[in-house]
MARBATOR-805775 format. One record per atom (N, C-alpha, C, O): residue number from 1; chain; atom name; x negated, y, z negated. Coordinates in Angstrom, 2 decimals, decimal comma. Atoms other than C-alpha are relative to their C-alpha. Layout:
N
+-----+-----+------+---------+---------+---------+
| seq | mol | atom |      px |      py |      pz |
+-----+-----+------+---------+---------+---------+
| NUM |   A |   CA |       X |       Y |       Z |
...
+-----+-----+------+---------+---------+---------+
! end
This chain:
81
+-----+-----+------+---------+---------+---------+
| seq | mol | atom |      px |      py |      pz |
+-----+-----+------+---------+---------+---------+
|   1 |   A |    N |    0,32 |   -0,40 |    1,36 |
|   1 |   A |   CA |   29,35 |   -1,50 |   -1,57 |
|   1 |   A |    C |    0,23 |   -1,17 |   -0,97 |
|   1 |   A |    O |   -0,53 |   -1,37 |   -1,91 |
|   2 |   A |    N |   -0,26 |    1,15 |    0,86 |
|   2 |   A |   CA |   30,90 |   -4,57 |   -3,13 |
|   2 |   A |    C |   -1,14 |   -1,00 |    0,09 |
|   2 |   A |    O |   -1,57 |   -1,58 |   -0,92 |
|   3 |   A |    N |    1,11 |    0,93 |   -0,20 |
|   3 |   A |   CA |   28,15 |   -6,71 |   -1,63 |
|   3 |   A |    C |   -1,24 |    0,47 |   -0,76 |
|   3 |   A |    O |   -1,93 |   -0,34 |   -1,38 |
|   4 |   A |    N |    1,16 |   -0,53 |    0,72 |
|   4 |   A |   CA |   25,46 |   -4,42 |   -3,07 |
|   4 |   A |    C |    0,19 |   -0,11 |   -1,51 |
|   4 |   A |    O |   -0,76 |   -0,39 |   -2,24 |
|   5 |   A |    N |   -0,27 |    0,16 |    1,43 |
|   5 |   A |   CA |   27,14 |   -4,48 |   -6,47 |
|   5 |   A |    C |   -0,21 |   -1,44 |   -0,46 |
|   5 |   A |    O |   -0,79 |   -1,68 |   -1,52 |
|   6 |   A |    N |    0,19 |    1,41 |    0,33 |
|   6 |   A |   CA |   27,21 |   -8,27 |   -6,47 |
|   6 |   A |    C |   -1,49 |   -0,34 |    0,05 |
|   6 |   A |    O |   -1,99 |   -1,07 |   -0,80 |
|   7 |   A |    N |    1,44 |    0,24 |   -0,10 |
|   7 |   A |   CA |   23,59 |   -8,32 |   -5,32 |
|   7 |   A |    C |   -0,70 |    0,50 |   -1,25 |
|   7 |   A |    O |   -1,58 |   -0,19 |   -1,78 |
|   8 |   A |    N |    0,63 |   -0,54 |    1,20 |
|   8 |   A |   CA |   22,62 |   -6,11 |   -8,25 |
|   8 |   A |    C |    0,28 |   -0,86 |   -1,22 |
|   8 |   A |    O |   -0,61 |   -1,09 |   -2,04 |
|   9 |   A |    N |   -0,33 |    0,88 |    1,13 |
|   9 |   A |   CA |   24,46 |   -8,33 |  -10,73 |
|   9 |   A |    C |   -0,78 |   -1,31 |    0,07 |
|   9 |   A |    O |   -1,31 |   -1,76 |   -0,95 |
|  10 |   A |    N |    0,74 |    1,25 |   -0,15 |
|  10 |   A |   CA |   22,87 |  -11,48 |   -9,34 |
|  10 |   A |    C |   -1,48 |    0,24 |   -0,26 |
|  10 |   A |    O |   -2,13 |   -0,58 |   -0,91 |
|  11 |   A |    N |    1,41 |   -0,32 |    0,21 |
|  11 |   A |   CA |   19,45 |   -9,82 |   -9,31 |
|  11 |   A |    C |   -0,30 |    0,19 |   -1,48 |
|  11 |   A |    O |   -1,34 |   -0,25 |   -1,96 |
|  12 |   A |    N |    0,18 |   -0,18 |    1,45 |
|  12 |   A |   CA |   19,87 |   -8,80 |  -12,95 |
|  12 |   A |    C |    0,02 |   -1,34 |   -0,72 |
|  12 |   A |    O |   -0,80 |   -1,58 |   -1,61 |
|  13 |   A |    N |   -0,06 |    1,33 |    0,61 |
|  13 |   A |   CA |   20,89 |  -12,33 |  -13,90 |
|  13 |   A |    C |   -1,24 |   -0,83 |    0,27 |
|  13 |   A |    O |   -1,74 |   -1,52 |   -0,62 |
|  14 |   A |    N |    1,22 |    0,74 |   -0,34 |
|  14 |   A |   CA |   17,93 |  -13,82 |  -12,06 |
|  14 |   A |    C |   -1,20 |    0,55 |   -0,77 |
|  14 |   A |    O |   -2,05 |   -0,21 |   -1,22 |
|  15 |   A |    N |    1,09 |   -0,60 |    0,76 |
|  15 |   A |   CA |   15,58 |  -11,36 |  -13,73 |
|  15 |   A |    C |    0,04 |   -0,41 |   -1,46 |
|  15 |   A |    O |   -1,00 |   -0,67 |   -2,07 |
|  16 |   A |    N |   -0,12 |    0,46 |    1,39 |
|  16 |   A |   CA |   16,93 |  -12,29 |  -17,14 |
|  16 |   A |    C |   -0,38 |   -1,46 |   -0,15 |
|  16 |   A |    O |   -1,02 |   -1,85 |   -1,12 |
|  17 |   A |    N |    0,35 |    1,43 |    0,06 |
|  17 |   A |   CA |   16,60 |  -15,99 |  -16,38 |
|  17 |   A |    C |   -1,51 |   -0,17 |    0,09 |
|  17 |   A |    O |   -2,09 |   -0,97 |   -0,65 |
|  18 |   A |    N |    1,45 |    0,11 |   -0,13 |
|  18 |   A |   CA |   13,01 |  -15,53 |  -15,27 |
|  18 |   A |    C |   -0,69 |    0,59 |   -1,23 |
|  18 |   A |    O |   -1,69 |    0,04 |   -1,70 |
|  19 |   A |    N |    0,59 |   -0,61 |    1,19 |
|  19 |   A |   CA |   12,24 |  -13,23 |  -18,20 |
|  19 |   A |    C |    0,10 |   -0,90 |   -1,22 |
|  19 |   A |    O |   -0,83 |   -0,95 |   -2,03 |
|  20 |   A |    N |   -0,14 |    0,89 |    1,15 |
|  20 |   A |   CA |   13,59 |  -15,73 |  -20,71 |
|  20 |   A |    C |   -0,95 |   -1,18 |    0,11 |
|  20 |   A |    O |   -1,40 |   -1,70 |   -0,91 |
|  21 |   A |    N |    0,95 |    1,11 |   -0,14 |
|  21 |   A |   CA |   11,37 |  -18,45 |  -19,24 |
|  21 |   A |    C |   -1,42 |    0,46 |   -0,27 |
|  21 |   A |    O |   -2,26 |   -0,36 |   -0,66 |
|  22 |   A |    N |    1,35 |   -0,51 |    0,25 |
|  22 |   A |   CA |    8,30 |  -16,21 |  -19,57 |
|  22 |   A |    C |   -0,32 |    0,06 |   -1,50 |
|  22 |   A |    O |   -1,49 |   -0,03 |   -1,87 |
|  23 |   A |    N |    0,24 |   -0,18 |    1,43 |
|  23 |   A |   CA |    8,74 |  -15,82 |  -23,34 |
|  23 |   A |    C |   -0,16 |   -1,32 |   -0,75 |
|  23 |   A |    O |   -0,64 |   -1,34 |   -1,89 |
|  24 |   A |    N |    0,16 |    1,29 |    0,67 |
|  24 |   A |   CA |    8,81 |  -19,53 |  -24,13 |
|  24 |   A |    C |   -1,46 |   -0,44 |    0,09 |
|  24 |   A |    O |   -2,12 |   -0,29 |    1,12 |
|  25 |   A |    N |    1,36 |    0,51 |   -0,01 |
|  25 |   A |   CA |    5,51 |  -21,02 |  -25,11 |
|  25 |   A |    C |    0,02 |   -1,41 |    0,59 |
|  25 |   A |    O |    0,75 |   -2,28 |    0,09 |
|  26 |   A |    N |    0,00 |    1,34 |   -0,59 |
|  26 |   A |   CA |    4,74 |  -24,02 |  -22,88 |
|  26 |   A |    C |   -0,69 |   -1,00 |   -0,92 |
|  26 |   A |    O |   -1,61 |   -0,64 |   -1,65 |
|  27 |   A |    N |    0,66 |    1,02 |    0,83 |
|  27 |   A |   CA |    3,83 |  -27,30 |  -24,60 |
|  27 |   A |    C |   -1,45 |   -0,21 |    0,45 |
|  27 |   A |    O |   -1,82 |    0,12 |    1,57 |
|  28 |   A |    N |    1,40 |    0,26 |   -0,30 |
|  28 |   A |   CA |    0,20 |  -28,30 |  -24,73 |
|  28 |   A |    C |   -0,11 |   -1,17 |    0,99 |
|  28 |   A |    O |    0,86 |   -1,89 |    1,21 |
|  29 |   A |    N |    0,23 |    1,10 |   -0,94 |
|  29 |   A |   CA |   -1,31 |  -30,73 |  -22,23 |
|  29 |   A |    C |    0,14 |   -1,34 |   -0,72 |
|  29 |   A |    O |   -0,21 |   -1,49 |   -1,89 |
|  30 |   A |    N |   -0,13 |    1,35 |    0,54 |
|  30 |   A |   CA |   -0,51 |  -34,39 |  -22,76 |
|  30 |   A |    C |   -0,42 |   -1,01 |    1,06 |
|  30 |   A |    O |   -0,98 |   -0,63 |    2,09 |
|  31 |   A |    N |    0,43 |    1,06 |   -0,90 |
|  31 |   A |   CA |   -1,09 |  -37,72 |  -21,04 |
|  31 |   A |    C |    0,65 |    0,11 |    1,38 |
|  31 |   A |    O |   -0,02 |   -0,11 |    2,39 |
|  32 |   A |    N |   -0,70 |   -0,06 |   -1,28 |
|  32 |   A |   CA |    1,56 |  -37,23 |  -18,32 |
|  32 |   A |    C |   -0,23 |    1,32 |    0,74 |
|  32 |   A |    O |   -0,05 |    1,38 |    1,96 |
|  33 |   A |    N |    0,28 |   -1,30 |   -0,62 |
|  33 |   A |   CA |    0,66 |  -33,56 |  -17,67 |
|  33 |   A |    C |   -1,37 |    0,48 |   -0,50 |
|  33 |   A |    O |   -1,45 |    1,28 |   -1,44 |
|  34 |   A |    N |    1,33 |   -0,33 |    0,53 |
|  34 |   A |   CA |   -3,12 |  -33,23 |  -18,08 |
|  34 |   A |    C |   -0,37 |    1,48 |    0,11 |
|  34 |   A |    O |   -1,25 |    1,95 |   -0,61 |
|  35 |   A |    N |    0,29 |   -1,43 |   -0,13 |
|  35 |   A |   CA |   -3,12 |  -29,58 |  -16,95 |
|  35 |   A |    C |    0,99 |    0,87 |   -0,76 |
|  35 |   A |    O |    0,91 |    2,09 |   -0,69 |
|  36 |   A |    N |   -0,98 |   -0,74 |    0,79 |
|  36 |   A |   CA |   -0,25 |  -28,57 |  -19,21 |
|  36 |   A |    C |    1,27 |    0,29 |    0,77 |
|  36 |   A |    O |    1,45 |   -0,17 |    1,90 |
|  37 |   A |    N |   -1,31 |   -0,31 |   -0,56 |
|  37 |   A |   CA |    3,22 |  -27,22 |  -18,50 |
|  37 |   A |    C |    0,15 |    1,46 |    0,38 |
|  37 |   A |    O |    1,23 |    1,87 |    0,81 |
|  38 |   A |    N |   -0,09 |   -1,44 |   -0,16 |
|  38 |   A |   CA |    2,44 |  -23,52 |  -18,09 |
|  38 |   A |    C |    0,16 |    0,51 |    1,41 |
|  38 |   A |    O |    0,43 |    1,70 |    1,59 |
|  39 |   A |    N |   -0,05 |   -0,47 |   -1,39 |
|  39 |   A |   CA |    2,50 |  -23,36 |  -14,29 |
|  39 |   A |    C |    1,41 |    0,00 |    0,57 |
|  39 |   A |    O |    1,59 |    0,33 |    1,74 |
|  40 |   A |    N |   -1,38 |    0,04 |   -0,49 |
|  40 |   A |   CA |    6,28 |  -23,75 |  -14,01 |
|  40 |   A |    C |    0,53 |    1,34 |    0,44 |
|  40 |   A |    O |    1,40 |    1,40 |    1,31 |
|  41 |   A |    N |   -0,46 |   -1,33 |   -0,38 |
|  41 |   A |   CA |    6,77 |  -20,01 |  -13,77 |
|  41 |   A |    C |   -0,35 |    0,32 |    1,45 |
|  41 |   A |    O |    0,35 |    1,09 |    2,10 |
|  42 |   A |    N |    0,37 |   -0,22 |   -1,39 |
|  42 |   A |   CA |    4,98 |  -20,06 |  -10,42 |
|  42 |   A |    C |    0,89 |   -0,77 |    0,96 |
|  42 |   A |    O |    0,92 |   -0,46 |    2,16 |
|  43 |   A |    N |   -0,96 |    0,75 |   -0,83 |
|  43 |   A |   CA |    7,53 |  -22,55 |   -9,12 |
|  43 |   A |    C |    1,38 |    0,61 |   -0,14 |
|  43 |   A |    O |    2,06 |    0,83 |    0,87 |
|  44 |   A |    N |   -1,36 |   -0,47 |    0,22 |
|  44 |   A |   CA |   10,71 |  -21,21 |  -10,70 |
|  44 |   A |    C |    0,20 |    1,45 |    0,41 |
|  44 |   A |    O |    1,31 |    1,82 |    0,77 |
|  45 |   A |    N |   -0,11 |   -1,39 |   -0,45 |
|  45 |   A |   CA |   10,00 |  -17,56 |   -9,89 |
|  45 |   A |    C |    0,40 |    0,10 |    1,46 |
|  45 |   A |    O |    1,39 |    0,76 |    1,79 |
|  46 |   A |    N |   -0,41 |   -0,04 |   -1,41 |
|  46 |   A |   CA |   10,05 |  -18,06 |   -6,11 |
|  46 |   A |    C |    1,34 |   -0,68 |    0,26 |
|  46 |   A |    O |    2,09 |   -0,26 |    1,13 |
|  47 |   A |    N |   -1,30 |    0,65 |   -0,18 |
|  47 |   A |   CA |   12,99 |  -20,44 |   -6,44 |
|  47 |   A |    C |    1,14 |    0,94 |   -0,35 |
|  47 |   A |    O |    2,16 |    0,97 |    0,35 |
|  48 |   A |    N |   -1,03 |   -0,97 |    0,37 |
|  48 |   A |   CA |   15,00 |  -17,76 |   -8,23 |
|  48 |   A |    C |    0,12 |    1,10 |    1,05 |
|  48 |   A |    O |    1,23 |    1,56 |    1,34 |
|  49 |   A |    N |   -0,04 |   -1,03 |   -1,04 |
|  49 |   A |   CA |   14,04 |  -15,21 |   -5,58 |
|  49 |   A |    C |    0,72 |   -0,51 |    1,24 |
|  49 |   A |    O |    1,52 |    0,21 |    1,84 |
|  50 |   A |    N |   -0,66 |    0,57 |   -1,16 |
|  50 |   A |   CA |   15,14 |  -17,53 |   -2,78 |
|  50 |   A |    C |    1,50 |   -0,17 |   -0,27 |
|  50 |   A |    O |    2,31 |    0,10 |    0,62 |
|  51 |   A |    N |   -1,42 |    0,15 |    0,35 |
|  51 |   A |   CA |   18,42 |  -18,28 |   -4,60 |
|  51 |   A |    C |    0,70 |    1,36 |    0,03 |
|  51 |   A |    O |    1,83 |    1,47 |    0,51 |
|  52 |   A |    N |   -0,57 |   -1,34 |   -0,02 |
|  52 |   A |   CA |   19,04 |  -14,55 |   -5,05 |
|  52 |   A |    C |    0,19 |    0,48 |    1,43 |
|  52 |   A |    O |    1,24 |    1,03 |    1,76 |
|  53 |   A |    N |   -0,10 |   -0,41 |   -1,40 |
|  53 |   A |   CA |   18,33 |  -13,86 |   -1,38 |
|  53 |   A |    C |    1,12 |   -0,76 |    0,71 |
|  53 |   A |    O |    1,90 |   -0,17 |    1,45 |
|  54 |   A |    N |   -1,03 |    0,81 |   -0,67 |
|  54 |   A |   CA |   20,55 |  -16,74 |   -0,22 |
|  54 |   A |    C |    1,40 |    0,41 |   -0,43 |
|  54 |   A |    O |    2,30 |    0,53 |    0,40 |
|  55 |   A |    N |   -1,31 |   -0,42 |    0,50 |
|  55 |   A |   CA |   23,45 |  -15,69 |   -2,45 |
|  55 |   A |    C |    0,39 |    1,36 |    0,58 |
|  55 |   A |    O |    1,52 |    1,56 |    1,01 |
|  56 |   A |    N |   -0,29 |   -1,33 |   -0,52 |
|  56 |   A |   CA |   23,20 |  -12,07 |   -1,35 |
|  56 |   A |    C |    0,28 |   -0,04 |    1,50 |
|  56 |   A |    O |    1,18 |    0,65 |    1,97 |
|  57 |   A |    N |   -0,22 |    0,13 |   -1,43 |
|  57 |   A |   CA |   22,95 |  -13,04 |    2,32 |
|  57 |   A |    C |    1,38 |   -0,58 |    0,28 |
|  57 |   A |    O |    2,11 |   -0,09 |    1,14 |
|  58 |   A |    N |   -1,31 |    0,64 |   -0,19 |
|  58 |   A |   CA |   25,98 |  -15,31 |    2,07 |
|  58 |   A |    C |    1,14 |    0,96 |   -0,30 |
|  58 |   A |    O |    2,11 |    1,03 |    0,45 |
|  59 |   A |    N |   -1,06 |   -0,93 |    0,37 |
|  59 |   A |   CA |   28,07 |  -12,68 |    0,32 |
|  59 |   A |    C |    0,10 |    1,15 |    0,99 |
|  59 |   A |    O |    1,20 |    1,60 |    1,31 |
|  60 |   A |    N |   -0,03 |   -1,09 |   -0,98 |
|  60 |   A |   CA |   27,06 |   -9,96 |    2,79 |
|  60 |   A |    C |    0,67 |   -0,46 |    1,29 |
|  60 |   A |    O |    1,49 |    0,27 |    1,86 |
|  61 |   A |    N |   -0,62 |    0,54 |   -1,21 |
|  61 |   A |   CA |   28,02 |  -12,14 |    5,75 |
|  61 |   A |    C |    1,49 |   -0,22 |   -0,23 |
|  61 |   A |    O |    2,31 |    0,12 |    0,63 |
|  62 |   A |    N |   -1,42 |    0,26 |    0,29 |
|  62 |   A |   CA |   31,29 |  -13,17 |    4,08 |
|  62 |   A |    C |    0,79 |    1,31 |   -0,04 |
|  62 |   A |    O |    1,90 |    1,38 |    0,49 |
|  63 |   A |    N |   -0,70 |   -1,29 |    0,05 |
|  63 |   A |   CA |   32,23 |   -9,55 |    3,35 |
|  63 |   A |    C |    0,14 |    0,60 |    1,39 |
|  63 |   A |    O |    1,18 |    1,17 |    1,72 |
|  64 |   A |    N |   -0,07 |   -0,53 |   -1,35 |
|  64 |   A |   CA |   31,40 |   -8,53 |    6,91 |
|  64 |   A |    C |    1,03 |   -0,73 |    0,84 |
|  64 |   A |    O |    1,78 |   -0,09 |    1,58 |
|  65 |   A |    N |   -0,98 |    0,78 |   -0,77 |
|  65 |   A |   CA |   33,47 |  -11,35 |    8,41 |
|  65 |   A |    C |    1,42 |    0,31 |   -0,47 |
|  65 |   A |    O |    2,34 |    0,37 |    0,35 |
|  66 |   A |    N |   -1,34 |   -0,27 |    0,52 |
|  66 |   A |   CA |   36,41 |  -10,59 |    6,13 |
|  66 |   A |    C |    0,49 |    1,40 |    0,37 |
|  66 |   A |    O |    1,68 |    1,59 |    0,62 |
|  67 |   A |    N |   -0,41 |   -1,38 |   -0,23 |
|  67 |   A |   CA |   36,42 |   -6,84 |    6,76 |
|  67 |   A |    C |   -0,08 |    0,45 |    1,45 |
|  67 |   A |    O |    0,51 |    1,47 |    1,80 |
|  68 |   A |    N |    0,15 |   -0,43 |   -1,39 |
|  68 |   A |   CA |   35,48 |   -6,70 |   10,44 |
|  68 |   A |    C |    1,32 |    0,06 |    0,76 |
|  68 |   A |    O |    1,55 |    1,04 |    1,46 |
|  69 |   A |    N |   -1,26 |   -0,07 |   -0,77 |
|  69 |   A |   CA |   38,94 |   -7,57 |   11,87 |
|  69 |   A |    C |    0,91 |    1,16 |   -0,43 |
|  69 |   A |    O |    1,71 |    1,64 |    0,37 |
|  70 |   A |    N |   -0,89 |   -1,06 |    0,49 |
|  70 |   A |   CA |   40,62 |   -4,91 |    9,70 |
|  70 |   A |    C |   -0,62 |    1,39 |    0,09 |
|  70 |   A |    O |    0,01 |    2,36 |   -0,32 |
|  71 |   A |    N |    0,66 |   -1,30 |   -0,03 |
|  71 |   A |   CA |   38,14 |   -2,11 |   10,36 |
|  71 |   A |    C |    0,61 |    0,91 |    1,07 |
|  71 |   A |    O |    0,93 |    0,45 |    2,17 |
|  72 |   A |    N |   -0,52 |   -0,93 |   -1,01 |
|  72 |   A |   CA |   39,42 |    1,00 |   12,11 |
|  72 |   A |    C |   -1,08 |    0,33 |    1,02 |
|  72 |   A |    O |   -2,27 |    0,16 |    0,74 |
|  73 |   A |    N |    1,02 |   -0,36 |   -1,00 |
|  73 |   A |   CA |   37,71 |    2,14 |   15,30 |
|  73 |   A |    C |   -0,80 |    1,22 |   -0,45 |
|  73 |   A |    O |   -0,30 |    2,07 |   -1,19 |
|  74 |   A |    N |    0,85 |   -1,12 |    0,36 |
|  74 |   A |   CA |   34,82 |    4,56 |   14,94 |
|  74 |   A |    C |    0,46 |    1,26 |    0,72 |
|  74 |   A |    O |    0,68 |    1,26 |    1,93 |
|  75 |   A |    N |   -0,39 |   -1,28 |   -0,60 |
|  75 |   A |   CA |   35,82 |    8,17 |   15,50 |
|  75 |   A |    C |   -1,23 |    0,80 |    0,41 |
|  75 |   A |    O |   -1,25 |    1,41 |    1,47 |
|  76 |   A |    N |    1,22 |   -0,74 |   -0,28 |
|  76 |   A |   CA |   32,34 |    9,70 |   15,35 |
|  76 |   A |    C |   -1,19 |   -0,86 |   -0,43 |
|  76 |   A |    O |   -1,55 |   -0,85 |   -1,60 |
|  77 |   A |    N |    1,09 |    0,88 |    0,37 |
|  77 |   A |   CA |   29,44 |    7,21 |   15,48 |
|  77 |   A |    C |   -1,27 |    0,72 |   -0,46 |
|  77 |   A |    O |   -2,18 |    0,07 |   -0,97 |
|  78 |   A |    N |    1,19 |   -0,72 |    0,46 |
|  78 |   A |   CA |   26,90 |    9,96 |   14,73 |
|  78 |   A |    C |   -0,14 |   -0,03 |   -1,53 |
|  78 |   A |    O |   -1,24 |    0,14 |   -2,05 |
|  79 |   A |    N |    0,06 |    0,07 |    1,48 |
|  79 |   A |   CA |   27,80 |    9,64 |   11,01 |
|  79 |   A |    C |   -0,84 |   -1,18 |   -0,46 |
|  79 |   A |    O |   -1,34 |   -1,17 |   -1,59 |
|  80 |   A |    N |    0,83 |    1,15 |    0,41 |
|  80 |   A |   CA |   25,96 |    6,29 |   10,96 |
|  80 |   A |    C |   -1,47 |    0,34 |   -0,02 |
|  80 |   A |    O |   -2,26 |   -0,36 |   -0,66 |
|  81 |   A |    N |    1,41 |   -0,39 |   -0,03 |
|  81 |   A |   CA |   22,69 |    8,08 |   11,64 |
|  81 |   A |    C |   -0,28 |    1,05 |   -1,05 |
|  81 |   A |    O |   -1,41 |    1,51 |   -1,18 |
+-----+-----+------+---------+---------+---------+
! end
């Protein structure tokens, strides 16, 4: 549950970061960028998604490794289904 809570917080932060970049007006085209600056959202969006996935994966693995040695034995495994 802690891992899912952290995932939700990170996901919210990433959504806000991406949303704030969508509201900025990109500068017009110039000599160094003849097609303009507006295509950055197509690069930063997937980067934020990958960062969110990597952070969530790392935290899930870390929580599992930390809690696995202290877990009690299963009494009734049918509850998992």
